[in-house]
LOVEXMI-427597 format. One line per field, with one value per residue: residue number from 1; x, y, z of N, C-alpha, C in turn; residue in three letters. Coordinates in steps of 0.02 Angstrom, whole numbers, plus 32768, in hexadecimal, padded with zeros to 4 digits. Example, Ala and Ser with C-alpha at 12.3 -4.5 7.8 and 13.67 -1.06 7.14 Angstrom:
<rs>
num c(1 / 2)
n_x c(8294 / 8282)
n_y c(7EE4 / 7F90)
n_z c(8186 / 8162)
ca_x c(8267 / 82AC)
ca_y c(7F1F / 7FCB)
ca_z c(8186 / 8165)
c_x c(8294 / 8285)
c_y c(7F5B / 8002)
c_z c(8186 / 818A)
residu c(Ala / Ser)
</rs>
This chain:
<rs>
num c(1 / 2 / 3 / 4 / 5 / 6 / 7 / 8 / 9 / 10 / 11 / 12 / 13 / 14 / 15 / 16 / 17 / 18 / 19 / 20 / 21 / 22 / 23 / 24 / 25 / 26 / 27 / 28 / 29 / 30 / 31 / 32 / 33 / 34 / 35 / 36 / 37 / 38 / 39 / 40 / 41 / 42 / 43 / 44 / 45 / 46 / 47 / 48 / 49 / 50 / 51 / 52 / 53 / 54 / 55 / 56 / 57 / 58 / 59 / 60 / 61 / 62 / 63 / 64 / 65 / 66 / 67 / 68 / 69 / 70 / 71 / 72 / 73 / 74 / 75 / 76 / 77 / 78 / 79 / 80 / 81 / 82 / 83 / 84 / 85 / 86 / 87 / 88 / 89 / 90 / 91 / 92 / 93 / 94 / 95 / 96 / 97 / 98 / 99 / 100 / 101 / 102 / 103 / 104 / 105 / 106 / 107 / 108 / 109 / 110 / 111 / 112 / 113 / 114 / 115 / 116 / 117 / 118 / 119 / 120 / 121 / 122 / 123 / 124 / 125 / 126)
n_x c(8670 / 86D4 / 86DD / 8750 / 87B4 / 87DB / 8759 / 8702 / 873F / 8745 / 87C5 / 87CF / 87A7 / 8816 / 8802 / 87C7 / 8831 / 8810 / 877D / 8729 / 8735 / 8707 / 8702 / 869B / 8673 / 86C7 / 869E / 864F / 85B0 / 8551 / 8583 / 857B / 84F0 / 84CD / 850C / 84D5 / 8450 / 8398 / 835B / 8344 / 8320 / 82C8 / 82A5 / 82EF / 82FB / 8343 / 8306 / 831A / 8342 / 82E5 / 82BA / 827D / 821F / 81F1 / 815D / 80DF / 80B9 / 80BF / 8114 / 814D / 816B / 81F4 / 81EF / 8208 / 8251 / 820E / 820D / 81BA / 813B / 80B7 / 8041 / 8040 / 802E / 7FAE / 7F65 / 7F77 / 7F36 / 7EB2 / 7E9A / 7EA5 / 7E35 / 7DCF / 7DDF / 7DC0 / 7D39 / 7D06 / 7D23 / 7CCE / 7C51 / 7C55 / 7C58 / 7BD9 / 7B8B / 7BAD / 7B77 / 7AEE / 7ADA / 7AF5 / 7A8A / 7A22 / 7A3F / 7A2D / 79A4 / 796E / 795E / 78F2 / 788B / 787C / 7852 / 77D7 / 7793 / 7790 / 773E / 76C8 / 76AD / 7699 / 7625 / 75CC / 75C9 / 7590 / 7512 / 74E4 / 74DC / 7476 / 740B / 73EE)
n_y c(7694 / 76FB / 770B / 7739 / 7749 / 77C0 / 7822 / 78B3 / 7948 / 79EB / 7A6A / 7AD2 / 7B7E / 7C06 / 7C7D / 7D24 / 7DB1 / 7E38 / 7E82 / 7EDA / 7F3B / 7FB7 / 8061 / 8096 / 806A / 80A8 / 812A / 81B5 / 81BB / 821C / 823C / 81BE / 81AD / 820D / 81D9 / 8156 / 8162 / 8163 / 81C9 / 81EC / 824D / 829F / 8238 / 8253 / 8269 / 8276 / 8289 / 8292 / 8318 / 834C / 8369 / 8300 / 82DF / 8274 / 827A / 8264 / 81E6 / 81F3 / 821F / 82BE / 8353 / 83BB / 8464 / 84DF / 848C / 8460 / 8453 / 8458 / 849F / 84FC / 8518 / 84B4 / 8445 / 8461 / 845B / 83D4 / 8398 / 83C2 / 8385 / 8300 / 82F7 / 830B / 8298 / 8236 / 8252 / 8239 / 81B1 / 817F / 819E / 814C / 80CE / 80CD / 80CF / 8052 / 7FFD / 801B / 7FED / 7F64 / 7F42 / 7F58 / 7EF7 / 7E83 / 7E89 / 7E78 / 7DEC / 7DC0 / 7E17 / 7DF1 / 7D6C / 7D83 / 7DC9 / 7D65 / 7D07 / 7D53 / 7D64 / 7CE0 / 7CC4 / 7D1F / 7CEB / 7C72 / 7C9C / 7CD8 / 7C6B / 7C25 / 7C7A / 7C72)
n_z c(83E9 / 8388 / 82D4 / 828D / 82EC / 8361 / 83B1 / 8373 / 83AF / 83C2 / 83D4 / 8461 / 845E / 847D / 8504 / 84E4 / 84D5 / 84DD / 8513 / 84CE / 843A / 8430 / 8466 / 84AC / 8528 / 857E / 8586 / 85DD / 8636 / 8604 / 8584 / 854B / 854A / 84ED / 847B / 8472 / 8492 / 8499 / 8456 / 83BC / 8364 / 82DB / 8252 / 81B5 / 8102 / 805E / 7FC1 / 7F18 / 7F1F / 7F75 / 801B / 8097 / 812B / 81B4 / 8201 / 8278 / 8246 / 81BC / 8124 / 8107 / 80A9 / 80CB / 8103 / 8089 / 8038 / 7FCB / 7F21 / 7EB5 / 7E48 / 7E88 / 7E44 / 7DE7 / 7E3A / 7E6A / 7DF3 / 7DD3 / 7E3F / 7E27 / 7DAB / 7DD3 / 7E27 / 7DC8 / 7D79 / 7DD8 / 7DEE / 7D6D / 7D66 / 7DCB / 7D91 / 7D1E / 7D5B / 7D94 / 7D1F / 7CE9 / 7D4B / 7D3A / 7CB6 / 7CC9 / 7D1B / 7CC0 / 7C5F / 7CA9 / 7CBC / 7C3E / 7C0F / 7C62 / 7C3E / 7BB9 / 7BC7 / 7C05 / 7BA0 / 7B3E / 7B7D / 7B88 / 7B00 / 7ADC / 7B26 / 7AEA / 7A68 / 7A83 / 7AB1 / 7A3E / 79E9 / 7A27 / 7A16 / 7990)
ca_x c(86B4 / 86D4 / 86F4 / 8793 / 87DF / 87C2 / 871C / 870E / 873F / 8769 / 87ED / 87AE / 87C4 / 8831 / 87D9 / 87DA / 885A / 87EE / 8735 / 8709 / 8761 / 86E6 / 8715 / 865F / 866D / 86F1 / 8680 / 8625 / 8569 / 852F / 859A / 855F / 84A9 / 84C9 / 8520 / 84AC / 840E / 835D / 8342 / 8362 / 830A / 8297 / 82C5 / 82EC / 831D / 8346 / 82F7 / 8318 / 8349 / 82AF / 82C3 / 8241 / 8226 / 81BC / 8138 / 809C / 80AC / 80BF / 814C / 8138 / 81A2 / 820B / 81DD / 823B / 8275 / 81E5 / 8227 / 8188 / 8112 / 8077 / 800C / 8040 / 800F / 7F67 / 7F4A / 7F76 / 7F00 / 7E72 / 7E94 / 7E98 / 7DEF / 7DA5 / 7DE3 / 7D9B / 7CF1 / 7CF7 / 7D25 / 7C90 / 7C1A / 7C5A / 7C43 / 7B90 / 7B70 / 7BB6 / 7B45 / 7AAC / 7AD9 / 7AF0 / 7A45 / 79F9 / 7A4C / 7A0F / 795B / 795A / 7942 / 78B1 / 7859 / 7872 / 7828 / 7794 / 7774 / 7781 / 7703 / 768F / 76A1 / 767B / 75E0 / 75A5 / 75BF / 755E / 74D1 / 74D1 / 74C9 / 7435 / 73D6 / 73E1)
ca_y c(769E / 7722 / 76E8 / 774F / 7758 / 77EE / 7847 / 78F9 / 7977 / 7A26 / 7A8B / 7B0B / 7BBE / 7C2B / 7CB8 / 7D62 / 7DDD / 7E78 / 7E76 / 7F02 / 7F69 / 7FF8 / 808C / 80B3 / 8058 / 80D4 / 816D / 81C2 / 81AB / 824D / 8232 / 817E / 81B8 / 8232 / 81AB / 811A / 816F / 8153 / 8204 / 81EB / 8287 / 8291 / 821B / 827C / 824D / 82A3 / 8267 / 82BD / 835E / 8362 / 834F / 82E7 / 82CA / 8247 / 8297 / 8249 / 81AB / 8202 / 8245 / 8300 / 837C / 83F0 / 84A6 / 84FD / 845C / 844F / 8475 / 8457 / 84DA / 84F4 / 8517 / 8470 / 8419 / 8470 / 8440 / 838B / 8385 / 83CD / 8350 / 82C3 / 82F9 / 8301 / 8252 / 820F / 825C / 8214 / 816A / 8170 / 819F / 8110 / 8095 / 80D1 / 80BA / 8009 / 7FDF / 8022 / 7FBF / 7F20 / 7F39 / 7F53 / 7EB6 / 7E4F / 7E8D / 7E65 / 7DA8 / 7DBB / 7E3A / 7DC8 / 7D33 / 7D9D / 7DD7 / 7D25 / 7CE9 / 7D7C / 7D54 / 7C9D / 7CC7 / 7D41 / 7CBC / 7C41 / 7CBD / 7CE3 / 7C2A / 7C12 / 7CA5 / 7C63)
ca_z c(83D1 / 834A / 8299 / 8279 / 8324 / 8394 / 83A3 / 8362 / 83E7 / 83AC / 8408 / 8481 / 844A / 84B6 / 8515 / 84C3 / 84FD / 84E7 / 8513 / 849A / 8418 / 8431 / 849E / 84C8 / 856F / 85A6 / 8588 / 8617 / 862D / 85DA / 853F / 8534 / 853B / 84AD / 8445 / 846E / 84AE / 8473 / 8433 / 837A / 833D / 82A6 / 8217 / 8178 / 80C7 / 8025 / 7F82 / 7EDD / 7F33 / 7FA2 / 805E / 80B7 / 8170 / 81CA / 823A / 8285 / 821D / 8174 / 810A / 80F0 / 808F / 80F9 / 80E9 / 805F / 800E / 7F92 / 7EE5 / 7E80 / 7E3E / 7EAB / 7E12 / 7DCA / 7E6C / 7E6B / 7DB5 / 7DD9 / 7E6E / 7E05 / 7D79 / 7DF8 / 7E3D / 7D8D / 7D66 / 7E09 / 7DE0 / 7D30 / 7D78 / 7DEF / 7D60 / 7CF5 / 7D85 / 7D98 / 7CDE / 7CE4 / 7D77 / 7D1A / 7C7D / 7CE2 / 7D30 / 7C84 / 7C40 / 7CD2 / 7CB6 / 7BFA / 7C09 / 7C84 / 7C14 / 7B7E / 7BDB / 7C11 / 7B5E / 7B1D / 7B9D / 7B73 / 7ABA / 7ADB / 7B3F / 7AB7 / 7A31 / 7A9B / 7AB3 / 79F8 / 79CE / 7A44 / 79FC / 794A)
c_x c(86B1 / 86F4 / 873D / 87BF / 87BE / 8781 / 872E / 870A / 8768 / 8790 / 87C6 / 87D0 / 87DF / 8805 / 87F4 / 8802 / 8837 / 87A3 / 8713 / 873D / 8744 / 86FD / 86D8 / 8658 / 8697 / 86D4 / 8657 / 85DB / 8546 / 8544 / 857E / 8515 / 84A1 / 84D8 / 84EE / 8464 / 83D5 / 8340 / 8365 / 8352 / 82DA / 82BC / 82BA / 830E / 8318 / 833C / 82F1 / 8319 / 8313 / 82B8 / 8280 / 8250 / 81E8 / 819C / 80F3 / 808A / 80AB / 80FF / 8132 / 8175 / 81B4 / 81FC / 8218 / 825F / 824D / 81FC / 81F4 / 8160 / 80CE / 803D / 8007 / 8020 / 7FC4 / 7F45 / 7F44 / 7F3F / 7EBC / 7E67 / 7E85 / 7E4F / 7DC0 / 7DA5 / 7DBE / 7D50 / 7CDC / 7CF5 / 7CE5 / 7C54 / 7C1B / 7C46 / 7BF7 / 7B6F / 7B76 / 7B83 / 7AFF / 7AA6 / 7AD3 / 7AA9 / 7A17 / 7A02 / 7A2C / 79C2 / 7943 / 793E / 78FD / 787B / 784A / 7846 / 77E0 / 7770 / 7763 / 7744 / 76C4 / 767B / 7680 / 7633 / 75B3 / 7598 / 758C / 7519 / 74B8 / 74BA / 7485 / 73FC / 73C5 / 73B3)
c_y c(76C2 / 76FB / 76FA / 7761 / 7785 / 780F / 7890 / 7923 / 79B4 / 7A45 / 7AC6 / 7B4B / 7BE3 / 7C67 / 7CF6 / 7D8E / 7E1E / 7E6B / 7E9D / 7F30 / 7FB0 / 8020 / 80AC / 80A3 / 8086 / 811B / 8176 / 81BB / 81DC / 8246 / 81F2 / 8185 / 81DD / 8202 / 8172 / 8124 / 815F / 818E / 8209 / 8229 / 8271 / 8272 / 8248 / 8257 / 8280 / 827B / 8299 / 8307 / 8377 / 8341 / 833C / 82D5 / 82A2 / 8264 / 8278 / 8211 / 81B8 / 8228 / 8287 / 8327 / 83B1 / 8433 / 84C3 / 84CD / 8449 / 8477 / 8479 / 8497 / 84CD / 84F2 / 84D2 / 843E / 8423 / 8454 / 83F4 / 8373 / 838C / 8396 / 830D / 82BF / 82ED / 82B8 / 8225 / 8215 / 8236 / 81C9 / 8156 / 816F / 8160 / 80D1 / 8093 / 80B9 / 806E / 7FE5 / 7FE2 / 7FF2 / 7F76 / 7F11 / 7F30 / 7F0E / 7E7E / 7E50 / 7E77 / 7E1F / 7DA1 / 7DDD / 7E11 / 7D8C / 7D49 / 7DAB / 7D96 / 7D04 / 7D10 / 7D6C / 7D0F / 7C9D / 7CEB / 7D13 / 7C87 / 7C5E / 7CC8 / 7CA1 / 7C14 / 7C3C / 7C96 / 7C2B)
c_z c(838E / 8311 / 8287 / 82B4 / 8357 / 837F / 8395 / 83A1 / 83D3 / 83E6 / 8424 / 846C / 8486 / 84C6 / 84F2 / 84F2 / 850E / 84E2 / 84DB / 847B / 8418 / 846E / 84BF / 8513 / 859B / 85AB / 85C8 / 8604 / 85FD / 8590 / 8522 / 8523 / 84F9 / 8473 / 843B / 8484 / 847F / 844D / 83EF / 8351 / 8307 / 826B / 81D9 / 813F / 808F / 7FE5 / 7F4A / 7EEF / 7F61 / 7FE6 / 807C / 80FF / 8185 / 8209 / 823D / 8255 / 81D2 / 8162 / 80EE / 80D9 / 80C3 / 80DA / 80C2 / 8031 / 7FD0 / 7F56 / 7EAD / 7E7E / 7E60 / 7E7A / 7DF2 / 7DF9 / 7E6D / 7E2D / 7DB8 / 7E08 / 7E4D / 7DD1 / 7D9B / 7E0F / 7E02 / 7D78 / 7D97 / 7DFE / 7DA1 / 7D3D / 7D9C / 7DC0 / 7D35 / 7D1C / 7D8B / 7D57 / 7CD5 / 7D0F / 7D58 / 7CDF / 7C93 / 7CFB / 7CF4 / 7C62 / 7C68 / 7CCD / 7C71 / 7BF5 / 7C2A / 7C5B / 7BD6 / 7B8E / 7BE7 / 7BCF / 7B39 / 7B3B / 7B8B / 7B2B / 7AB4 / 7AF2 / 7B0C / 7A7B / 7A44 / 7A9C / 7A6C / 79D9 / 79E9 / 7A27 / 79B3 / 7942)
residu c(Met / Pro / Leu / Phe / Gly / Lys / Thr / Phe / Ser / Pro / Lys / Lys / Thr / Pro / Pro / Arg / Lys / Cys / Ala / Ser / Leu / Ser / Asn / Leu / His / Ser / Leu / Asp / Arg / Ser / Thr / Arg / Glu / Ile / Glu / Leu / Gly / Leu / Asp / Tyr / Gly / Ile / Pro / Thr / Met / Asn / Leu / Ala / Gly / Gln / Ser / Leu / Lys / Phe / Glu / Asn / Gly / Gln / Trp / Val / Ala / Glu / Ser / Gly / Ser / Phe / Thr / Gly / Asp / Arg / Arg / Glu / Met / Gln / Arg / Leu / Arg / Lys / Arg / Asn / Gln / Gln / Leu / Glu / Glu / Glu / Asn / Asn / Leu / Leu / Arg / Leu / Lys / Val / Asp / Ile / Leu / Leu / Asp / Met / Val / Ser / Leu / Cys / Pro / Thr / Ala / Leu / Leu / Arg / Arg / Glu / Ser / Asp / Leu / Gly / Ser / Leu / Gln / Gly / Ala / Leu / Ala / Leu / Ser / Glu)
</rs>
């Protein structure tokens, strides 16, 4: 028995008068394929005045839409290559220095043991 009288029962909604407000269902098959078909074309976008299109999994500039200077691009590529080479050289130097640092304690221990043995031999010869 419910606490406040009747159980909750919402009213049923009346059926809709119109199935769809779109007029696409009234179009013929060819027009519907053009409107709703799977051929979307190549995706394109415009960023800062430069048109790009999506081809083979990458965004590429459309021909004639490049506004930058080709010499500037070439200079930037050359500078990028120089920086990559410098970075590789610095990584190599760091690796060499780490190897040298790791060898220092072993060389020191060896010298200490040699010094100890020489002192022992010197003490025996006296």
